[in-house]
Every structure is written in C-alpha cells, then in structure tokens.
Residue, then its C-alpha position, 0 to 999 in steps of 0.5 A: m136916193k135912201i141908199f145914197y144917203f145911207l152910203i154917205f152916213i157910213f162913210i163919215y161914220s167910218q172916218t170918224q171911228a176909224h182911229e182909236c187911241v189905246l194905251k198899250g203899256t205903263s211905260a212913260k213912253d207908252i203913256t206920253i204916245y197915248n196922250t199925244c194921240k188923245a190931244d190930236a183927236k180932240n183937237k181934229k174937227p168933224i170931216n164934212n161937218d156941212l154934209n152932215n147937217t144937210l143929212l140931218k136936215a133932210k131927215i128932219k124934213k121927211l120926219k115932219n112930212e111923215n108926222n103930218n101925214l100921221k096926224n091927217q090920218l088920226l084926224d080922218i079916224k076921229i071923224r070916221l069914229n065920231s060918225l059911227l058913234a053918232r050912228v049908234n047913238s041914233y039906234i040907241n035913242 
C-alpha cells in the first residue's frame, strides 16, 4: 500500500513539475512568450488536489498513530526507570 501512495505522489509531482517557462532570449517576442507561459502556469490549478489531500490525511493519521505508540513506549520506559530507581534506593537505604 505504501508503494501505491508513493507512486501516486510521484505521478502528481511529475505532472506539476513537467513544464517550466524558460526565457530563451532578450527579444520582445521571446519575452512575450515567456510572460505568457508564466501567466498560463500561474492560472493553472493543481491537478488531483483531492487526491493529494487524501494522501496527506492518510499520512497525518499514520503519523498520529506512530506518535501515540512512541508516547506509550516512553511512558513504559519512565515507569520501568522509576521502578528501578525505587529498587536501588531501597538497597542504598
């Protein structure tokens, strides 16, 4: 499933980065072509915006789950360290 999300992300990224406007000269014609290209690129909306949002929501959900798991692991370590500290203190006293 991760590969599927990765491939969709690559596809979306390649679509948005496929066309770049390059100024090829300093003539009025070249500048007009360049400005037209920039204006067209600015007016285009991102392709598959809903799909991108879905992928981001899935990634956020996965990261939240991972964050909760890590918090639980830290809490477990804290409890174990406190228990160990209590045992050491009992031997010292």
